[in-house]
N, C-alpha and C positions, 0 to 999 in steps of 0.2 A: 504494500500500500504506500503511495507516495507521501512524502512529508508535506505538511502545510506550512503556512507562514510561521516563522520563528522556530522551525524545526520540529513542530509537534506532529507526530505521526497520525494518520487517519483523518486529517482536516484538509479541506480543499480551500483554495483561495476564493474569497468572496468576489462574485462578479458584480462590478459597479453598475453595469447596464442591464441587470436582470429585470429591473422595473420597467425599462423601455419595451421589453418584449412581452409584457403582460397585457391582457385585455383591458385592464383598468387604465393603462397609460393611453391606449387608443381612445377610451372614453373621455379622458381628460383633454386630449387633442381636439376631439369633436366639440366638447363643451367650450373650450377656449375659442375655437373658430366661430361658433354660434354666438357667444357672448361678445365677440369683437364687434359685431354689428351694432347692437344697442348702446354699448359703452362708448364707442367712438361717435355715434350719433349724438348722444347726450353731451359728450365733451365738446363737439362742434357747436351744439346749442348753447352751452355755457360760454364759450368764447364769443359767439355771436351776440349773446346778451351783454357781455362785458363791453364789446365794441359799441353796441347801440347805446348803452348807458353813458359811456364816455362822450359820445357824440351829442347825446341829449343834454347833459349837464354842462359841457364846455363849449358847445356851439349853438345848439337850438335855444337853450334857455336864455343866455345873454342876448341873443338876437330878439327873442320874444319880449324881453324887458326893455328893448329900445337901444341897446348898446351897439356901437359900430365895431364889431369884433369882440373878442374876449378880453376884458380888462386884465391888467397884470396882477391885480389884487384878488382876482376871482377865486383862485385856488385856496386862499387862506381860510375863509369860512367853510368851504366845501370839505377840505381835508380835516378841519376841526370836527365837523359833523361826522366824517368817516371814522375819526378816532373814537368818538363817542359810541357809534354803532358797533365798531369792532370790539371795544372794551366791554360793552354790555353783552355781546355775543359770547365772548370768552368767559365772562363771569356767570352767566345764567344758563347757557346751553351745555349739554354733556360734553365731556372732553375738554380739550384746550383749543378748539377751533383749528386744528392742524398743527404742524410742527413749527418751531420757532426759527425763522429764517436766519437770525443772528448766529445760530448754532450750526449752520451749514446744511448741506443737502445730504441727508443720510436716510436710507430706507429703514423704517422703524417697524417693519412687520405688518400684519394685517390691520386694516381699518375696521373698527366696529361699526355696525349699521347705525347705532344710536348716535355716533359722532358725525355722521354725514351732513345733517342739517347745519350744524355749527361750522363745519369746514366750508361748506358751500356759501353760507351767508357771509362769513368773515372775508372769504376770498372775493366774493362779488362786490362787497363794499369797498375793500382795499383797492381792487383793480379798477372798478367802475368809477370811483371818485378820484382817481388819478395818483394814488400813492406809488412810490417807486419800488415796486416788486413785480415779479412775473407770475404767470399762471401755472408753471410746470409742476411745482410741489403740490398745490391743491389738486391738480388733475391726476397726479400719481396716486394720491390718497383716495380721491373719489373713485377712480377707476378700480382700484383694489377693493374698496368697500362695496361698490355696486356689484362687481362680479361675484364676490364671496356671498353677499346677501342674496343674489339671484339663485346660486346653487343651493344655499341653505333653505331657501324658500321652496325650491322645487323638490329637494330631497334632504330631509333633516339629518339623515345618517350618512351624508356624503363624506367620504374619508377625509380626515384632517390634512394629510399630506397632499391629496388631490386638490382640496380647497385652497391650500397655500399656493400651489402652482397656478390655479385658475386666477387667484388674486393678483399674482405677478403679471399674468397675461392681460388682465384688465388694465393694469397700469401701462403696459406696453401699448395697448389699443388707445388709451386716452391721450397719449402724447406722440402718437405714431408719426405725425407730420409736423409737429410743433417746432422742432429744431431743424427742420429742413429735409430730414431723411429719417425713415424708420430705423436705419442702422445706427444713427447717432443716439437716438432714444434708447436703443438696445444697449449700446456701450455705456451710456449714462447709468442705466439701472443696474447693469452688471457691476460697474465700479462702485456705485453707491451702496449696493447690497453686500458687497464683499464675498459673493459666491465664487466658488472655484471647483475644479475637478469634475467628477462625473455629475455632481449635483447641478453644476452650472449648465451642462448640456441638457439635462432633463428639464430644467426650468426654461432654458433659452428657446428650445424648439417650440413649445406652445406659445411663448411670448412673441417670437418672430412671426408665427402664424397669425396671431391676433393683431400684431402691428401691421402686417401686410394687408389684412382685411380692413383694418382701421384706416389705413392710408387710402384705400379705394373708396371707403365711405366718405372720408373728408373731401377727396377730390370730387366725387359725385355730388355731394351736397353743396360744395362750393360752386360747381358749375350750374347746378339746378337753381340755387337761390341767388346766384350772382354776387355772393358775399366773399368769394375767394376761399382759400384753404387755411388761412391764419398760420401760414408756414414762414419760418424765418428765412429770409433771402436778401441778397444785396444787389441783384441785377448785375449789370456790367461793371467790372472794376478795371482800373488802368492796367495795361500790360506790365508784367513783372520781368525784369531782367534776371539773368542767371546770378546766383549768389556769388559774392566775392568776399575778400578779406574784410573790407569795410562793413559789409552786411553782417558778418559773424561778430565783429566788434559791437555793432549796434544791438545784436541779439543779447549779448552780455549786459549791455547798458539797460535795455528795455526789461529784461528778466529781473535785474536787480531793482529797478524802479518800481515795477509792478508788485514785487514781493513786499517792498517797504510800504507802498500805498495800500495794498490789499490788507496787510497786517494791521496798519493803522485804522482802516475802515472797520475791520472785524473787531478789533479791541474796543474801539469807540462804541460800536453797536452793542457789545456785551456790557460795557459799563452803563450805557443808557438803559439797556434792558433791565438790569438789576434795580435801577431807580424807578423805572416805569412800573415794574411789577409790585413795588411797595404801595403805590397809589394808582391802581390800574386805570380807572376812568379819567382822572385828572391828567395823569401822565400821558396817556395815549392821545387825548384831545390836544394837549400842548405839543406833542410830537407832530401831529398832523398840521397844526398851525405853523410850526417852525418850518416844515417842508414847504408849505405854501409861501412863506416869507422868503425862503431861499430862491424859489422860482421867480418871485417878484423882483428880488434884487438882481438876478441874472437878466431878466427881461429889460428892466430899466437901465441897467448898466451897459448892455450890449445892443439893445434894439432888436433882439431876437424874440422868438415866441416862448411863452412859458412851457409849452408842451415838450420842449427839448430837455427840460429838467424833470418834468412830471412823467408819469407812466413808467412802464417797464423798460422802454427803449427799443422794444422789438419792432414796432412800426416806424420809429423815428431813425433807425439805424441806416436803412437804405437811402432816405433823403439826405442824411448827413453826409454819407459817402459821395452821393451824386453831386452835392453842392459844396464839397469840401474846398474847392478852389476859391469860393467866395468867403471863406472864413480866414481871418488872420490867425497867426500863431497865438496871440494874446487871447482872442475869443475862444479858441479851442481849449486853451489851458484853463480859462475861467469856466467853460462848460464842463470839462472833466472834473474840476474841483467842486463845482456846485452839485453836479450829479452824484459824485462820490459822497458828499456830505449829506445830501438828501436821502441817498441810499442807506447810509448808516443810521440816520434818524428813523427812517421808516422801519428798518429791521428791528428796532428796539421794541416796538409794540404792535405792529400790524402783522398780517398773515399773508403769505405768498411765497413765491420762489425767488432765489437769489441769482439765477443765471443771467437773465437778460440785462439787468442794470450793470452787472460786471462786464458783459460784452460791450455795452455802450461806453462805459468809462474807459475800457481798454482801447476801443476804436478811436475815441476822441483824443486820447493821449498819443496813440500811434500816429494819427494824422498830424498832430502838432509837431511831433519829432520828425516827420517825413519832410518838413520844410528845411531841415538841416542837411548839410552836404553828406553824400555817401549813403543815403537811405531813401529808397523808392517809396511811393505812396502805398502800393499793394503790400510790400514787405513790412512797412511800418504798421499798417492796418492789421495784417495777419498776426504779427508778433505781439502787438498790443492786445488784441482780442484773446489770443491763446494764453499769454502770460498772466493777464488779469483774471481770466477765468480760473486758471489753476490756483492762483493766489487766494481766491475766495472759496473755491469748491474742494481743492486738494484732490482733483480727479485728473491726472495728467493725460491719460489716453483720450478721454472725452474732450479735453481742452485742445489737444492737437487736432483731432478730427473736426471739431467745430471750426477752428480757425482756418484750416486748409480747405475743407469742403465748401465753406462760405465763399471762398475766392474763385470757385468754378475751376476752369482749366488751368488758371494761373496758380491755383493752390498747390499743384504738383511741383511747380518751380520753386516755391518758397518753403516747401516742407522742411528742408534741413535747417533753415533759419528759425522756423517756428519751433522745431524740436529743441534746439539749443535754448531759445528764450523760455520755453515752458519748463525744461529741466532745471535751468538756473533759478527761475522763480519758485518752482516747487521745493527744491532743496533748501533755498534760503528761507522760505516761509516755515518749513519744518524746523529749521534751526532757530528761527525767531519765536516760534510758538513755545510758551512755557511748558515744562514737563508736568504731567498730571501729578497731583499730590499723592504720595504713597501713604495709605492709612497706617497710623502707628499701632503697633501691637504691644500689649502689656507683657512684660517679662514675668515668667513664672517665679513665684516666691522661692 
């Protein structure tokens, strides 16, 4: 009889893919595929509702009140109201209305059905009224909760392992096209969850299936409704030259700068979060008002629109890149600083995802640096996006993919520079992050 692992006779090596060959895994695949349709449709509806609410409160309402455009001060009362509503949601509805964005993007397991209303309401208020966060984290949680709730409703004794896989597939479907490609969403969830080995393969296959179906649903609904797919994209970017020694030098500089700025934003957000949580309602209202004031100062000081500081930055990124030639270096620096400050303040008390504001801050900083000798526009843009993304999320693979795939065909040209900038930023952020406190243990008498 052959020896098993560790030299124990009579034991066979465990097959890590045995589950894949079972009938139950096929059932999970079918369930993931079927649930990909309603989950992605609901995610599309959520994003459409956010877009309509933003248009209503920042465009239609000022016009109805007789204003010629949106006043620079308009966001101050609106974001104070948003802070009040989010704080009341966190305080009175079950759960914590989703994860805390100041603590990063980390997959935290299954979403309970009872927590779904609080997550949806807090995210809708945060995003719809213009706070500086994105929709990805709420959609991940909502997709998981809706998928698990559906299988539990259909079959109460659905296996726990299968429900977990279906929940991950629901998250895949919910953000299938949000980041520009289902593959980027897949890598994001893989890195955020920390899965590896055979378990990664078993979870990834249903997730990719649900994401592919979700992408089709997003595309179909976008075409049918005329609303678009709410997918991140930049359109045409300037042609990138081949990387040279100067480009690699700039990769080091941009990586270091992004790590310092990202660490400062993150620490400031955590400091503010601790104070806001002591007086939840008052603190969140003040945080919203401060974000509105930051947008007001930017608009009055530069003559630009407050929308460049408000919102997640997803819809504002492409116009910024397209019109970058019309921005001075000083304006881009002020924009990056105001967006970063508003981003930190918003993370302290609101609910949403941290990805898109980080991309926007990195893009503005990269465009500002591209005015300097030896750095092209596309290279500066890609390195700024990738290095700031990894500084805030600590997800290096996702950051490289986001930065390069957003550049289209020119992304392949700047991949080496983006990798260097991301690695430098990632390593430096980890070194700047304080070590977690080790709990003290009592010595035996």
